[in-house]
C-alpha positions in Angstrom: 23.5 32.7 -31.9 22.0 36.0 -33.2 21.0 38.8 -30.9 17.3 38.2 -31.9 17.6 34.5 -30.9 19.3 35.5 -27.6 16.4 37.9 -26.9 13.8 35.2 -27.7 15.6 32.7 -25.4 15.7 35.3 -22.6 12.0 36.1 -23.1 11.1 32.4 -23.0 13.1 31.9 -19.8 11.4 34.9 -18.3 8.0 33.6 -19.2 8.8 30.2 -17.6 10.1 31.8 -14.4 7.2 34.2 -14.1 4.7 31.3 -14.8 6.3 29.1 -12.2 6.2 32.0 -9.7 2.5 32.6 -10.4 1.9 28.9 -9.7 3.4 29.3 -6.3 1.6 32.6 -5.6 -1.7 31.1 -6.5 -1.1 28.0 -4.4 -0.9 25.8 -7.4 1.8 23.1 -7.9 3.5 22.2 -11.1 1.7 19.4 -12.9 2.4 16.0 -11.4 3.2 12.9 -13.5 0.2 10.7 -12.9 2.2 7.4 -13.0 4.6 8.9 -10.4 1.7 10.1 -8.3 -0.1 6.7 -8.3 3.1 5.0 -7.2 3.4 7.5 -4.3 -0.2 6.7 -3.2 0.5 3.0 -3.5 3.6 3.4 -1.3 1.7 5.4 1.2 -1.0 2.8 1.4 1.4 0.0 1.9 2.9 1.9 4.8 -0.5 2.5 6.2 -1.4 -1.2 6.1 1.9 -2.1 7.6 1.2 0.2 10.6 -2.3 -1.1 10.9 -1.3 -4.7 11.0 1.6 -4.5 13.4 1.6 -7.0 16.3 0.5 -4.1 18.5 -1.5 -2.2 15.9 -5.2 -1.2 16.0 -6.3 -4.6 14.6 -5.1 -6.3 17.8 -7.6 -4.5 20.2 -9.7 -7.1 21.9 -10.9 -5.4 25.1 -11.6 -2.0 26.8 -12.8 -2.0 30.4 -13.4 1.1 32.5 -12.0 1.0 36.0 -14.0 1.9 39.1 -12.4 3.6 42.1 -10.8 1.0 44.4 -10.2 -2.7 43.5 -10.9 -4.1 40.0 -10.4 -7.8 39.7 -9.3 -8.9 36.2 -9.0 -12.2 34.2 -11.1 -14.2 31.8 -13.8 -15.2 34.3 -17.0 -13.3 33.6 -17.3 -12.3 37.2 -14.3 -10.0 37.1 -14.7 -6.3 36.9 -12.2 -6.3 33.9 -12.9 -9.3 31.7 -10.0 -10.5 29.6 -10.3 -12.8 26.5 -10.8 -16.6 27.1 -7.1 -17.4 26.6 -6.2 -15.5 29.8 -6.3 -17.2 33.2 -9.6 -16.9 35.0 -8.2 -14.8 37.8 -5.1 -12.8 37.1 -5.0 -10.1 39.8 -6.2 -6.7 40.7 -6.1 -3.2 39.4 -6.3 -0.5 42.1 -7.5 3.0 41.1 -7.1 5.6 43.8 -6.8 9.4 43.4 -6.0 9.2 39.7 -3.3 6.6 40.1 -3.5 3.0 39.0 -1.5 0.1 40.4 -1.6 -3.6 39.6 -1.1 -6.7 41.8 -0.6 -10.0 40.1 -1.7 -13.4 41.6 1.4 -15.5 42.5 0.5 -18.3 40.2 0.1 -16.0 37.1 3.1 -15.0 35.0 2.9 -11.4 33.8 5.8 -9.4 32.3 6.9 -5.8 31.9 9.9 -5.1 29.7 11.0 -8.7 30.1 10.8 -8.7 33.8 8.2 -10.7 35.8 5.7 -8.5 37.7 4.1 -9.0 41.0 3.0 -5.4 41.7 3.6 -2.2 39.8 2.4 1.4 39.4 1.0 1.9 35.9 1.5 5.0 33.8 -1.4 5.7 31.5 -1.2 6.4 27.7 -1.5 10.2 28.1 2.1 10.2 29.6 3.4 9.2 26.2 5.0 6.1 27.6 2.3 3.8 29.1 3.3 0.8 31.2 2.6 -2.2 29.0 2.1 -5.6 30.7 2.0 -9.0 28.9 0.9 -12.6 29.3 1.5 -14.8 26.3 0.1 -13.0 23.2 -1.9 -10.6 25.3 -0.6 -7.2 26.3 -2.5 -4.4 28.0 -2.1 -0.9 29.5 -4.1 1.9 31.1 -5.6 4.7 29.0 -7.0 7.9 30.4 -10.0 9.8 28.8 -11.0 12.9 30.6 -11.1 11.8 34.3 -11.8 8.1 33.5 -9.3 5.3 33.3 -9.6 2.0 31.4 -7.6 -1.1 30.7 -7.0 -1.5 27.0 -6.3 -5.1 26.0 -4.5 -6.3 22.8 -3.8 -9.7 21.3 -1.2 -10.0 18.6 -3.1 -13.1 17.4 -6.5 -11.4 17.4 -8.9 -12.8 14.7 -9.2 -9.4 13.2 -5.5 -9.1 12.6 -5.0 -12.7 11.4 -7.9 -12.5 8.9 -7.3 -9.0 7.7 -7.4 -8.9 3.9 -7.0 -5.2 3.2 -9.2 -2.1 2.9 -11.2 -1.2 -0.2 -10.5 2.2 -1.6 -11.8 4.6 -4.2 -9.8 4.8 -7.4 -6.9 7.2 -7.1 -7.8 10.4 -8.9 -5.6 13.5 -9.2 -8.7 15.7 -8.9 -8.7 15.0 -5.2 -5.2 16.5 -4.8 -6.4 20.0 -4.0 -4.3 23.1 -3.2 -5.3 24.8 0.0 -4.4 28.1 1.7 -3.6 28.1 5.4 -5.6 30.8 7.2 -4.1 31.1 10.7 -6.1 32.0 13.7 -4.6 34.9 15.6 -4.3 33.9 18.3 -4.5 30.2 17.9 -7.5 28.6 19.5 -8.9 25.3 20.7 -11.8 23.6 19.2 -14.4 21.2 20.7 -14.1 17.7 19.3 -16.8 15.1 20.0 -15.8 11.5 20.6 -17.5 8.1 20.2 -17.7 8.0 24.0 -20.2 10.8 24.0 -17.7 13.2 25.5 -16.0 16.4 24.1 -12.3 17.2 24.1 -10.5 20.4 23.4 -7.9 20.3 20.7 -5.3 22.9 19.6 -6.3 24.5 16.3 -3.7 27.0 14.8 -6.0 27.8 11.8 -8.0 26.4 8.9 -7.4 25.3 5.3 -9.3 27.1 2.6 -9.9 25.4 -0.7 -12.1 25.3 -3.7 -14.1 22.4 -5.1 -16.3 22.6 -8.1 -16.5 26.4 -8.0 -17.3 26.7 -4.3 -15.0 27.6 -1.4 -14.8 25.4 1.7 -12.8 25.4 4.9 -11.5 22.7 7.3 -10.2 23.4 10.8 -6.9 21.6 11.5 -5.4 20.2 14.7 -1.7 20.5 15.5 -0.2 19.5 18.8 3.4 20.8 18.0 4.6 23.3 15.4 6.7 20.6 13.6 3.8 18.1 13.4 1.7 17.6 10.3 -1.8 19.0 10.4 -4.4 16.5 11.5 -7.9 16.8 10.0 -11.1 15.1 11.1 -13.7 15.5 8.4 -17.1 14.2 7.4 -18.8 14.2 4.0 -21.8 12.9 2.1 -20.3 9.4 1.7 -20.4 8.7 5.5 -22.5 5.7 6.6 -23.0 4.7 2.9 -19.7 4.2 1.1 -17.4 5.3 4.0 -17.3 4.9 7.8 -20.2 6.7 9.5 -17.9 8.5 12.0 -15.9 10.3 9.3 -12.3 9.9 8.3 -8.9 11.2 9.1 -6.4 13.1 6.9 -2.8 14.2 7.6 -1.6 17.3 5.7 1.9 18.9 5.5 2.2 22.3 7.1 2.1 25.2 4.5 5.1 26.2 2.5 6.6 29.7 2.4 3.8 30.9 0.2 1.2 29.8 2.8 -0.2 26.9 0.7 -0.3 23.1 1.1 -2.0 20.2 -0.5 -5.2 18.5 0.7 -4.8 15.0 -0.7 -8.1 13.2 -0.1 -6.7 10.1 -1.8 -4.9 9.6 1.5 -8.1 9.9 3.6 -8.1 7.0 6.0 -10.4 5.2 8.5 -10.2 5.9 12.2 -9.5 2.9 14.5 -13.2 2.7 15.4 -14.0 1.6 11.8 -12.3 -1.7 12.7 -12.9 -2.3 16.4 -15.5 -1.3 19.0 -12.7 -1.0 21.6 -11.2 2.3 20.3 -12.1 5.8 21.7 -12.0 7.8 18.5 -12.6 11.5 18.0 -15.3 12.6 15.5 -15.4 15.5 13.0 -16.4 18.8 14.6 -19.5 20.4 13.1 -17.5 22.9 11.0 -15.6 20.0 9.3 -18.6 18.3 7.7 -18.3 18.9 4.0 -21.6 19.2 2.1 -20.4 17.0 -0.8 -19.3 13.5 -1.4 -15.5 12.9 -1.1 -15.1 9.7 -3.2 -11.4 9.3 -2.5 -9.3 7.4 0.0 -10.5 4.5 2.1 -14.0 3.1 2.1 -15.9 1.4 4.9 -14.4 -1.7 6.5 -17.3 -4.2 6.5 -21.0 -3.4 7.0 -20.7 -4.2 10.7 -18.7 -1.1 11.3 -20.8 1.4 9.3 
């Protein structure tokens, strides 16, 4: 190889290295093969559906009953404070709520299990502990949830009609345009943001910063939620498709934390419906005001049936 050819090769290599470095500095990623990308989205969506349709997934919710202080009778009879589906016995027992603690007492003739052991009475841990006490009777299983200072019995049925009849979720066509580089702009110090819920309440969520991105020549931001430093960013966002093409309460999006250059990817092709899009028995958060985008995000999941718009 001549000296001139060697110099040309070195120059070409230098151009490639510098070009790749600029891509990183600018938050851009090397071009992605479209076929490979579409397969990645298809794999992600299959996993999403598998999670949704699990025997204890969101499609199995069949009841949500708020507890009052003191005794709360439960069973399928409509006279109970906590009404179970018709397949349950009419009178199953009592929930007792006292000083923020919930216990259960089961009627002797009713068979209820916890971790394979029959239950007659038991203290119940709510979902906020990370390990709720789950009770079961046949295909029904239930546990206590806590929202603010309120407690409720959340009831699931692995044979719920919604799960059995589920036929998938309509989506927008996958489009690489909606895979958008975003710069992470940390808040110093990190703050909490007020997040509204479908219950009419507001909860505080940890927000380490916001993602800054461009769309059609304009700059936008989205506040992120992150419970632990190793967790993905969680984004609640609304856009101009809500209540028309997509669920009225906005959608969810999970995003990888930024890389060493401070950038990540907002992939709206992975935008998904909250549980409330499928069932009235969920207690979903809603997008905070600052996360309502003033344009239509025609990517990701669409509405699940007109009854849930």
